[in-house]
C-alpha positions in Angstrom: -3.5 118.8 -144.7 -4.9 115.3 -145.9 -1.5 113.5 -145.4 -1.2 115.0 -141.7 -4.9 113.8 -141.1 -4.3 110.5 -142.4 -0.8 110.1 -140.7 -2.7 111.0 -137.3 -5.3 108.6 -137.9 -2.8 105.7 -138.3 -0.8 106.6 -135.2 -4.1 106.7 -133.3 -5.5 103.6 -134.8 -2.6 101.5 -134.6 -1.5 102.4 -131.1 -4.8 102.7 -129.6 -4.2 99.3 -127.6 -2.7 101.8 -125.1 -5.9 103.7 -124.6 -7.8 100.1 -123.7 -5.6 100.3 -120.6 -5.4 103.9 -119.7 -8.9 105.1 -120.6 -10.8 101.7 -121.0 -11.9 101.7 -117.1 -13.5 105.3 -117.6 -15.4 104.2 -120.5 -16.8 101.0 -118.8 -17.8 103.2 -115.9 -19.8 105.2 -118.1 -21.9 102.3 -119.6 -24.7 100.4 -118.0 -26.4 97.4 -119.3 -30.0 99.0 -119.2 -29.0 102.1 -121.5 -30.8 102.0 -124.7 -28.8 101.5 -127.7 -29.5 105.0 -129.3 -28.6 106.7 -126.3 -25.4 104.6 -125.8 -24.3 105.4 -129.3 -25.1 109.1 -128.6 -23.1 109.0 -125.5 -20.2 107.5 -127.1 -20.1 110.0 -129.6 -20.4 112.8 -127.4 -17.5 111.4 -125.3 -15.1 110.7 -128.0 -16.1 113.9 -129.8 -15.0 115.7 -126.7 -11.6 113.9 -126.5 -10.9 114.8 -130.4 -11.8 118.4 -129.7 -9.3 118.6 -126.9 -6.6 117.0 -128.8 -7.2 119.1 -131.9 -6.9 122.3 -129.7 -3.9 121.4 -128.3 -2.5 120.5 -131.7 -3.5 124.1 -132.6 -1.5 125.4 -129.9 1.5 123.8 -130.7 1.1 124.6 -134.0 1.2 128.4 -133.2 4.1 127.6 -131.2 6.1 126.0 -134.2 4.7 128.9 -136.5 6.1 131.3 -134.2 9.7 130.1 -134.9 10.1 130.6 -138.6 13.8 129.8 -139.0 14.0 126.6 -141.0 17.2 125.7 -139.2 15.3 125.8 -136.0 12.2 123.9 -137.2 14.6 121.1 -138.2 16.0 120.8 -134.6 12.6 120.8 -133.3 11.6 118.0 -135.4 14.8 116.0 -134.8 14.5 116.7 -130.9 10.9 115.9 -131.0 11.7 112.5 -132.8 14.5 111.4 -130.5 12.3 112.3 -127.7 9.5 109.9 -128.8 11.9 107.1 -129.5 13.5 107.5 -125.8 10.0 107.4 -124.4 9.3 104.3 -126.4 12.4 102.7 -125.1 11.9 103.9 -121.4 8.6 104.3 -120.7 9.2 104.6 -117.0 10.5 108.3 -117.7 7.1 109.8 -118.3 5.9 108.6 -114.8 9.2 109.8 -113.4 8.7 113.3 -115.1 5.0 113.6 -113.9 6.4 113.0 -110.2 8.8 115.6 -110.6 6.6 118.3 -112.4 4.9 120.1 -109.6 2.3 122.0 -111.8 1.6 119.0 -114.1 0.8 116.8 -111.1 -1.6 119.5 -109.6 -3.4 119.8 -113.2 -3.7 116.0 -113.1 -5.1 115.8 -109.8 -7.7 118.5 -110.7 -8.5 116.9 -114.0 -8.7 113.4 -112.3 -11.2 115.0 -109.7 -13.2 116.4 -112.4 -13.6 113.0 -114.1 -14.2 111.3 -110.9 -17.3 113.8 -110.6 -18.5 113.5 -114.2 -18.3 109.7 -114.5 -21.0 109.2 -111.8 -23.5 111.3 -113.8 -25.4 109.8 -116.6 -26.5 112.9 -118.3 -25.1 113.4 -121.9 -23.6 116.8 -121.5 -21.7 115.1 -118.7 -20.4 112.5 -121.2 -19.2 115.4 -123.5 -17.4 117.2 -120.6 -15.8 113.9 -119.6 -14.2 113.4 -123.0 -13.1 117.0 -123.0 -11.3 116.5 -119.6 -10.1 113.0 -120.7 -8.2 114.5 -123.4 -6.1 116.6 -120.7 -5.0 113.3 -118.8 -1.3 112.5 -118.8 -0.6 109.9 -121.5 2.8 108.7 -123.3 0.9 108.2 -126.4 -0.8 111.6 -126.4 2.8 113.1 -125.7 4.3 111.2 -128.7 1.2 112.8 -131.0 1.7 116.3 -129.7 5.5 116.2 -130.3 4.5 115.1 -134.0 2.2 117.8 -134.1 4.8 120.5 -132.8 7.2 119.3 -135.6 4.7 120.3 -138.1 5.0 123.9 -137.1 2.0 124.9 -138.9 -1.6 125.5 -136.8 -3.8 123.7 -139.5 -1.4 121.0 -140.2 -0.9 120.6 -136.5 -4.5 120.4 -135.9 -5.4 118.0 -138.6 -2.6 115.6 -137.3 -4.1 115.8 -133.7 -7.7 115.5 -134.9 -6.9 112.4 -137.1 -5.0 111.1 -134.0 -8.1 111.5 -131.8 -10.4 109.9 -134.5 -7.9 106.9 -135.0 -8.6 106.0 -131.2 -12.3 105.9 -131.4 -12.9 102.6 -133.0 -11.2 100.7 -130.4 -12.8 102.9 -127.6 -16.1 102.4 -128.8 -15.4 98.7 -129.1 -14.2 98.4 -125.4 -17.9 99.6 -124.4 -19.5 97.5 -126.9 -17.8 94.2 -126.4 -15.7 94.5 -123.0 -15.0 90.7 -122.9 -13.0 91.1 -126.0 -10.6 93.5 -124.5 -9.5 91.2 -121.2 -6.3 91.8 -119.5 -4.3 89.2 -121.4 -5.5 90.7 -124.7 -4.5 94.1 -123.7 -1.1 93.0 -122.7 -0.6 91.5 -126.2 -1.6 94.3 -127.8 0.6 96.6 -125.7 3.5 94.8 -126.9 3.2 96.4 -130.3 2.7 99.9 -129.4 6.5 100.7 -128.9 7.2 99.7 -132.3 4.9 102.3 -134.0 6.0 104.6 -131.4 9.8 104.3 -132.6 8.3 104.5 -136.3 6.9 107.9 -135.6 10.1 109.1 -133.7 12.4 107.8 -136.9 10.1 109.8 -139.4 10.3 112.8 -137.2 14.0 112.5 -137.1 14.1 111.9 -141.2 11.7 114.9 -141.6 14.2 117.1 -139.8 17.3 115.7 -142.0 16.2 118.0 -144.7 16.6 115.4 -147.4 14.2 116.9 -149.9 12.0 113.9 -150.0 8.6 115.1 -150.8 6.2 114.7 -147.9 8.3 112.8 -145.6 11.5 115.2 -145.5 10.8 118.2 -147.6 13.7 120.7 -148.3 13.7 123.8 -146.0 15.7 126.7 -147.6 17.4 128.9 -144.9 16.0 132.5 -145.4 19.5 133.7 -146.3 19.3 131.4 -149.3 16.0 132.2 -150.7 15.6 134.1 -153.9 15.4 137.8 -153.9 12.2 139.0 -155.6 12.5 140.4 -158.9 12.1 144.2 -157.5 15.2 143.9 -155.6 17.6 143.1 -158.6 
């Protein structure tokens, strides 16, 4: 569980430059110069806590899905397929926009979530910031899709939840930094940071593929033994 948590954190932290461009405007819209520092900190914790909760819940759902497919060979191909998809999205990011336009249900959900975010962003109450974070976690995002693909490949609810919780927490430092020091994250800085995001995304995809290759490397590519090859219990001999 610790490895999954740390892996998710590193993915979130090293790729969080992507979050600046996607969610930075929302963060800046909820910050005011007259806000007390204590309230500012509380609001940012509630907002980011909402995002982390949503990511963790989605990880749990995908972990249950993977766990419901107990056959090792099937789990291997899920991991390989997820890794290949992650690499494809990193090399062709426009595919995410194309899929969103083609998907009616996803487009409708995005419209509803965006409308809710628009209403909550105009409110200054702390509960509204928490709700804003919960909804923000549902927005379509290529980086979140990458993390969810990795969570599905774990095929175990606790590990998948740990990975997504770590991923969410990993994005928090940069998101808080955007609110505290907005000038440090100007458009040119964002563009430079975004150049390295595909590299980390491809690395995650490669690790998922290696995991599915069943190489017997502890933690990285553990050996999954098919049910037909597993040793029978002593009572059956």
